[in-house]
Each structure stands twice: as C-alpha cells, then as structure tokens.
N, C-alpha and C positions, 0 to 999 in steps of 0.2 A: 584414450584407447591404446593398448599396448601393441606395438608393431612386432611382427615376427622378424627376428634378425636374419639378415641375408647370409646364406652359407655358400662360401666359394666352392665351386666344383672344379676339381683338378682333372682336366680332360684334354690338355694340350701336349703336343710334342715340341720340345725345344732342342734346337741343333746349334752347336758351337764349333766353328772351324770348318765350315763347308763351302766357303766362297772361293777357295783357291783352285789350283789346277791339279791337285793330287787326290788322295783317297777320299777326302771329304766331298769333293766335286762328284766323284763316282757314286757316293752314297746318294747325293741329290738325284742323279740319273735314275737310280733304282727306285727311289721314292716316287719320282715323276711317272715312271713306267707302271707303277702299281698304286696310283694315287687313290683310287676308290677304296682299296683295302686299307690303306693308311688312314684315310679319313674316317672309315668305319671304327677303327681303333681309337682315333683321337678326334672326336667330333668338335672339340674346342678349337681346332685348327693347328697350324704349324707356325712356330716362331723361330726365326734365325737371328742369332746374336752375332754381331761382327763389329769391327772397328769402323770409325768414321770414314777412313780412306778405302775400305774394302769395296771391290767391284761386285755388285749384286745383280747385274743385268741377266746373267744366266739363270740364277735362282728365281728371279721374278718372272722370267719367261716360262720356265718349266713348272713353277708352282704359283699360278696366278693369284691365289688367295693368301699367299704367305704374308706374315707380319715381320718386318725388318726392324730390329732394335739395334741402334748404333751407339757404341760407347766402349769403354775399357772394362774388361772383366776383373781388373784389379780395383775397380770402383765398387765398393761394397753396396752402396745404395742403389746404383744403376743395376747391378747384377741381381740383387734381391727383387727389385721392382720388375725386372724383365722375366723372372721365373714365376711370377704370380700366376696361379692356375695351371701350373705344369704338372703333368702326370709322369712323363718320362723325359729324361734329359740325356742326350748323347753329346759327349765332349771329345772331339778329335783334334783339338788344337795343341795338345802337348801336356805332358805330365806336370810341368812346372806351375801350372795354374790350378791344379786339382784341389789344393787346400781351400782356395777361395770358392771353387765350384761346390765342394761338398758342404761348406758352411752355409752358402746361400740355399742349397738344396734342403738342408735341415730346417732352415728358417721357414721355407715355403711348404714344408711337409710333402715333398716330392716322393712319389711311390718308388720309382725305379731310376737308377743312375747307371749309365754305361760310359766307362772311361777308357780311352786309348792311352796306354802307358808304354812300356818298353821292356824288352828282354834284357836290357842293361841292368835290371835289378839282380840278375844272376851273376854279374861280373865278380870275379874274385879280387879285383882291385878296388881298394877302399874309395878312392876318389870317384870312381865310375859308378859303383853300385850303392854306396852308403846313402847318398842323398835320395836316390830312387826308393830305397827300402823304407826310409823315414816317411816319405810321402805316402807310400802304400799303407804303412802302418797307421798313419793318421787318418787316411780316408776310410780304412776298414773299421777303425774304432768309432768314428763319427757315424758311419752308416749303421753299425750295430746298435749304438746308443739311441739312434733316431728312427729305427725300423725302416731304413731305406734298403731296398733290394739292390745289391751291387753286382755288376759284372765288369771285370777288368780284362781288356784285350791287350796282348803284348806282342806287337810285331817285331820281327827281326829287322835287319838292314833293308830299307825300302828302295826299290828301283822301278824303272818303267818309263819315265820321261825325264827331260833335261832339267826339271825342277826338283828332282829328288834329293839333291845336295849330297849324294853318296856315290853311287856308281858312275854318275856323270863325270866325276873327278877322275876316276880310273880311265874312262873313255878318253878324256882330254889328254891324260898322261901318255897313254898308249899311242894316241894320234900324233903327239908332238915329239916323243922321244923314242927312237928305235931301240935304244938300250934301256932296260927297265931295272933300276936298283930295287931289290927286295930284301926283306929280313927273314933269316932262317929258311931260305929257299921258298918261302910263301906256301909251305905245305901244311897249312892248317885249314880246317874245314869251316865253311860258312853255309848259310841257308837263306839267301836273300829272297824277299817276297815282293811280288809285283803289286803296284799300287791299285790296280783294278781288282785284283783278288781281295785286297783289303776292303775296298769300298763295298764290294758285294757281301763280304763277311759282316760288315757293320749292319747292313740292311737285314741280313738273315738273322743276326742276333736280335735286332730290334723286333722282328716279327715272330720270333719263336720264344714263347714264355718258358720253354724248357731250359733256356740258357740263364734264367734268373738265378742269381746267387752263385754263379760259377765263373771262374777265370779261365782264359784260354790263351795259349801261345798261338800266334799266327805266323808261322814260318813258311818258307817257300817250298815248292814241289821237288826241289833237287838239292842234295848235299853236294857241295862242290868246293874244291880247294881254291884259294885265292889265285894260285898260279894258273889253274885251269880257267878261272874266270877271265883273267887277263888275256889268256890265249884265245878264248872264244871271242872276246871283244876285238882282238887283233884280226881274227878271221873275218869278222863282220866289217871291219875297216879296210880289209884288203892288205893288212900289214903283218909281217912276221915279228914276233916279240922275242928279243934276246934278253935273257935274264942275267943279272949279276947279283949274287947273294952277298948280303952284308951281315956279319954277326950281330946279335941283338945288343951286346954291350956297346958296340960302336954307335948303333942307331940311337940307343937310349942316352948314351953319353953326349951325342950331338944335340939331342933334344934338351938335355940339361944345360949344355953350353949356350944354346940359343936363348933359353929361359933366363940365364944369368946375364948374358950380354944385353938383353932387352929390358933388364930390371923387372922381370916378371910380366911384361906386356905380351910376350909371345910364348905360349905354353903348349908344346906338343908332347909332353911327357906321357900323359895318359893315353893319347892317341897312338903313340908308339907301342905302349903296353897292350892296348886292346887290339891293335893290328895283329898281334901275335897270339891272340886268345881265340881258341876255337869257339864258334858261336852256332851250335847246332841244337835245335830244340824240337821235339816231336809235337805234332798237332793232332794226334789221334783223337783227343777228346772233342776237338772242334769238328773233325770229320764225322765222328759218331753222332754228335748232338745237332749239328745243322748242315751237314753235307759239305763241309769245307774241302775244296779240291783245287789247290793252287797250281799254277803252271810251272814248268821247268824253266830254269834260268836261261838255258840255251835257246828256248823259244821266246821268252819274254824280252830278252835283251835286243832282239832284232829291230824292233820298232824304235827303241830308244837310240840306238846307233844311227838309224836313218834320220830321226829327228835332229840329232846332234849335227850330222853332216849338212842337213838343210839349213841349219841356223848358224853355221860357222861364219 
C-alpha cells in the first residue's frame, strides 16, 4: 500500500537575537502583549534561536509555549534544522550573520525574512560601508532567486540604556572629563534612535504584511548635532561641558599613529572618519506604512543617564 508522503507545513515564527536587554527584548515584550494575535498568524508556534550561554528566563516567562533552540548560527546544520517549518524569520542579532541566515532560509523554503541591518551601508567611507553593501547585495540576490519576501530594517545609532555600546560611551566621557575634545567643533548632524522605538517597529513590521518586500530606515525623532547631544547629556548629569575643538587631520593622524604603534591591533581610523560624517536619514516610509513615530533624543536620553548614574 502506497503511503501519502508527509508535507511539512511552514507555520512557525522564528526569532534570532531576542534574549538580550536591547531592542530584541522589547520585541518579545510586544509579542507577549499581543500573543493571541501572533499565535493566530503562526499556529505552529514561536521558536527562539540563541547561544548556549544566553539567558532565556524572561523569554520563557513571557512566552510559556516557546521553543528554545541553543547553538551557533554559524553552524550550518544546527541553523537549518532550527528553521524547519518556519514561515517568518526575524533576525535582529546583527548584519554580519545575514549570509548564513539567508542560506538556511532558502534551504527551508521560508516565506518571509525580516533582517535588521544598519544605515552604515550609506557611509561614503569604503571600510565602513563596503562590507555592509556586499552583505545586502548577497541577501537580496538569494531572496530573489528563492522567492523569499525580504524586509531590511536599518537603524541609525542606537541608544536608550547602558547596554547600547554607543551613547553610553559619550555619557561616561562627559561624566569623567569636564573638558571635552571634539573634532571639527562636533557640528555634524546625527539622528540616534531609542531601542524601545526599534523593538516596537520590529513588531509592527512583523504584523503588517504591507511592509513585505520593502526596506526601511529607522532613525530617531530628532536631528541633533553631536555637540548638542553632549550638552544635553551634560545637563542630565548636572555638568557643564567645555569643548576644545581639534582639527580633523590631527585626530585622524593620531588614529594612524596609534594603529602603527600597535602593529594594527588598535584601529580607530574608521571611527574618527565616521565620527565626522553626518548620519541623518528620513523615516517617512516607515511612518507611512506602519505608523513609526520615534521619540526625540532629549526625551529618550533621560532614562539612560539615570540608569548610568545608578550603576556607577
């Protein structure tokens, strides 16, 4: 007697990069608050892929029926097995693993892929933007060839808590040094985005099929010069910031000197270049398609400074 072959139904939601304390964790909060809606869309359940060492207590508490898969996403076999039955995959753990992600997605016939990349793709500096552009091109090519619906989200500089690895460094510098050395008077514009606004955006994109096949910049609600950012941080710390401007050629020359003296181990050359590069990107498409409405930096930075002071 011939048996009818089993046909795998792709009806799961898979999440990567959601066990931390930044935007991925906020995505979990929004999914948990709307769990019935999410389960209706993904009756096969929710799968979270994380490292062996990741703390998953919060995820397991908020999503009682979640399936946890522990391993490395660089492990091709593990990743492919973990994506079995997946309809939609959200990857917020960083652009550098997107090649592995899209390959496994293609192997498993995933319908929809949402990736969090970076506005660094727009940088005019080769070292900063070229690698990101290569990854984007590879991902888009693979998705097109394998009929995967792709959405790429590109945040600007992320801030909002002391784990952001960005603005917290500025807070520490302003707190420790009354005189702040800056390059070119720090009069270049930035548009930092709060991690909570990102987490909500990830959820809104997931739940809105109108976003399928589109890419979005996720910038902050305020365009602000770095000089003014540092001043606002100082106000929240109760400190006045005194600026001393340094010509770009001196700062960049110093970065080169440190690079040579350390035999290439310490390389701040690109960071000095990008520090002087305006990074302002409109998010009009995101506002139109899923109501993206990020907060202003002057409002969002308040809680991060408080958290910094509490953890000194």
